[in-house]
C-alpha positions in Angstrom: 0.0 0.0 0.0 1.1 3.5 -0.7 0.4 6.8 1.2 0.1 9.7 -1.2 0.3 13.3 0.2 -1.8 15.9 -1.5 -1.2 19.4 -2.7 -4.4 21.3 -3.8 -3.8 24.5 -5.8 -6.0 27.5 -6.0 -4.8 30.8 -7.4 -1.3 29.4 -7.3 -1.4 28.7 -3.6 -1.5 25.5 -1.5 -5.0 25.3 0.0 -7.5 22.8 1.6 -11.2 22.7 1.5 -13.8 21.1 3.8 -16.2 18.7 2.1 -15.3 20.2 -1.3 -16.8 23.6 -0.3 -15.0 26.4 -2.1 -16.2 28.8 0.6 -14.0 27.0 3.2 -10.8 27.4 1.2 -7.8 28.2 3.4 -4.1 28.4 2.8 -2.1 25.6 4.4 1.4 26.1 3.1 3.6 28.9 1.7 5.1 27.2 -1.3 4.2 24.2 -3.3 7.8 23.3 -4.2 8.9 23.4 -0.5 5.8 21.4 0.4 6.7 18.8 -2.2 10.3 18.6 -0.9 9.0 18.0 2.6 6.8 15.2 1.4 9.7 13.6 -0.5 11.9 13.9 2.5 9.3 12.0 4.5 9.5 9.1 2.0 6.7 9.9 -0.4 7.1 8.3 -3.8 4.0 9.9 -5.4 2.4 13.3 -4.9 -1.3 13.9 -5.6 -2.0 17.4 -7.0 -5.4 18.9 -7.8 -6.0 22.1 -9.8 -9.1 23.4 -8.0 -9.5 26.4 -10.4 -9.5 24.0 -13.4 -12.0 21.7 -11.6 -14.4 24.5 -11.1 -14.1 26.6 -14.3 -11.7 24.9 -16.6 -8.9 27.5 -16.3 -5.3 26.1 -16.1 -3.7 28.9 -14.2 -1.9 26.5 -11.9 0.0 24.5 -14.5 3.1 26.6 -14.1 3.2 25.7 -10.4 2.8 22.0 -11.2 5.6 22.1 -13.7 7.8 23.9 -11.2 7.2 21.3 -8.6 8.2 18.5 -11.0 11.2 20.4 -12.4 12.7 21.6 -9.1 12.0 18.5 -6.9 12.0 15.6 -9.4 8.7 14.5 -7.8 6.5 11.9 -9.4 3.1 13.6 -9.7 -0.5 12.7 -10.5 -2.7 15.6 -11.4 -6.5 16.1 -11.5 -8.8 19.0 -12.1 -10.5 20.1 -15.4 -9.2 17.3 -17.6 -11.8 17.2 -20.3 -10.2 16.4 -23.6 -7.4 14.4 -25.2 -5.6 17.7 -25.7 -5.8 18.4 -22.0 -4.3 15.0 -21.2 -1.5 15.7 -23.7 -0.8 19.1 -22.2 -0.7 17.8 -18.7 1.7 15.0 -19.6 3.9 17.6 -21.3 4.3 19.2 -17.9 6.0 16.1 -16.7 3.0 14.7 -14.9 3.2 10.9 -14.5 -0.5 10.2 -14.7 -3.7 12.1 -15.2 -6.9 12.0 -13.2 -10.2 12.3 -15.0 -13.3 13.3 -13.0 -16.3 15.1 -14.3 -15.5 14.4 -17.9 -15.7 10.6 -17.2 -19.3 11.1 -16.1 -20.4 13.3 -19.0 -18.4 11.8 -21.8 -17.7 8.0 -21.3 -16.3 7.7 -24.9 -13.6 10.1 -23.8 -12.5 7.6 -21.1 -12.5 4.8 -23.6 -10.3 6.8 -26.0 -8.0 8.0 -23.2 -7.4 4.5 -21.8 -6.8 3.1 -25.3 -4.2 5.8 -25.9 -2.5 6.2 -22.5 -3.3 3.0 -20.6 -2.3 3.1 -16.9 -1.5 6.8 -17.1 -5.3 7.4 -16.8 -6.9 7.4 -13.4 -10.6 7.9 -12.8 -11.8 10.0 -9.8 -15.0 8.7 -8.3 -16.2 11.5 -6.1 -19.3 10.6 -4.1 -21.7 12.3 -1.8 -24.6 10.2 -0.4 -23.5 7.4 -2.7 -23.9 9.4 -6.0 -21.1 10.7 -8.1 -20.5 14.4 -8.1 -19.1 16.6 -10.9 -17.8 20.2 -11.5 -15.6 20.5 -8.5 -18.2 18.5 -6.5 -20.8 21.1 -7.1 -23.0 19.0 -9.4 -24.8 15.7 -8.8 -24.8 13.1 -11.6 -27.3 10.9 -9.8 -25.3 7.8 -10.7 -24.4 5.3 -7.9 -20.7 5.3 -7.2 -20.4 1.5 -7.4 -22.2 1.3 -10.8 -20.0 4.1 -12.1 -16.8 2.4 -10.9 -17.9 -0.9 -12.5 -18.6 0.9 -15.8 -15.2 2.6 -15.7 -13.5 -0.7 -15.0 -15.3 -2.3 -18.0 -13.6 0.4 -20.2 -10.2 -0.8 -19.1 -9.5 1.6 -16.3 -6.9 0.2 -13.9 -6.8 2.9 -11.2 -9.7 4.5 -9.3 -9.5 7.2 -6.6 -12.6 7.1 -4.4 -13.4 10.2 -2.4 -16.3 10.5 0.1 -16.9 14.2 -0.1 -18.5 14.3 3.3 -15.3 13.0 4.8 -12.9 15.2 2.8 -11.0 17.6 5.0 -12.9 16.7 8.2 -10.2 14.5 9.9 -13.0 12.0 10.7 -11.6 8.9 9.0 -12.5 7.4 5.5 -15.8 5.9 4.7 -14.8 2.3 5.3 -18.2 0.9 4.5 -18.4 2.4 1.1 -14.8 1.5 0.4 -15.4 -2.1 1.4 -18.4 -2.3 -0.9 -16.4 -0.8 -3.7 -13.5 -3.2 -3.1 -16.0 -6.1 -3.3 -17.3 -4.8 -6.7 -14.2 -4.0 -8.7 -10.8 -5.6 -9.2 -8.8 -2.5 -10.2 -6.4 -0.6 -8.0 -8.3 1.5 -5.4 -7.0 4.6 -3.8 -8.9 6.1 -0.8 -9.3 9.8 -0.4 -11.1 11.9 2.2 -10.8 11.7 5.9 -7.5 9.7 6.1 -6.1 11.1 9.4 -4.6 8.4 11.6 -2.2 5.4 11.5 -5.2 3.3 12.4 -6.9 4.5 9.3 -3.9 3.3 7.3 -4.1 -0.1 9.0 -7.8 -0.5 8.3 -7.5 0.5 4.7 -4.7 -2.1 4.3 -6.9 -4.8 5.7 -9.6 -3.9 3.2 -7.2 -4.4 0.4 -7.0 -0.8 -0.6 -3.9 -0.1 -2.6 -3.4 3.6 -1.8 -4.4 6.4 0.6 -4.4 10.1 -0.2 -3.6 12.2 2.9 -4.3 15.9 2.8 -5.4 18.1 5.7 -4.1 15.6 8.4 -0.6 16.0 7.0 -0.7 19.8 7.2 -2.1 19.9 10.7 0.2 17.3 12.0 -2.6 14.9 12.9 -0.9 12.3 10.7 2.9 11.9 10.7 3.5 11.3 7.0 6.8 9.4 7.4 5.2 7.1 10.0 2.2 6.6 7.8 4.4 5.7 4.8 6.3 3.2 6.9 3.1 1.6 8.2 1.6 1.3 4.7 4.8 -0.4 3.4 5.1 -2.8 6.3 4.2 -6.5 5.7 
């Protein structure tokens, strides 16, 4: 299992939200490059980055920050937020990003996922962002009405190998992941599952490992010190 620290970007700054609410945005670090270096020093092998501006309105104003993180730290990065076309994927990969997360566009345009997976294979990750068991879109502001498990199964049928599942009600709340929904998802799909939202203690890491979850994204807990990143990484890697 792998613990993946998160850097969310808005207006070029490192921020966090609570339950995906843009009105709760608050700055958590001074500089994305220094934050990435800190994560790498703690043993992180992958950094999860989200362009919140792109997720909400399609702008890509944070791409220069992403490129600088990769260039100046050598970090392996996955990036999500506003990826809607094949050209978007190509542009993100040109930044040096390792793999690309498709969220809202996967709901609206399934043929796009099929084409992306055919062209880029494992470099494509699907974000399944759920609230009350239905998949949300547009920076979590829209409700697709589709059940999260049915959606994940459909994505897997297209050849998707990696899914990030986020329980929006848990995100940024330091209250632990939604283990019940993750267990149901684990029982329904065979692809690699990464848990996001609420990961805040070493016990959370242990429970996710027992469920057979392959990754855990840690955000607010790392910035507040609730979760020691180096310890979490060691626990995740332990037999």
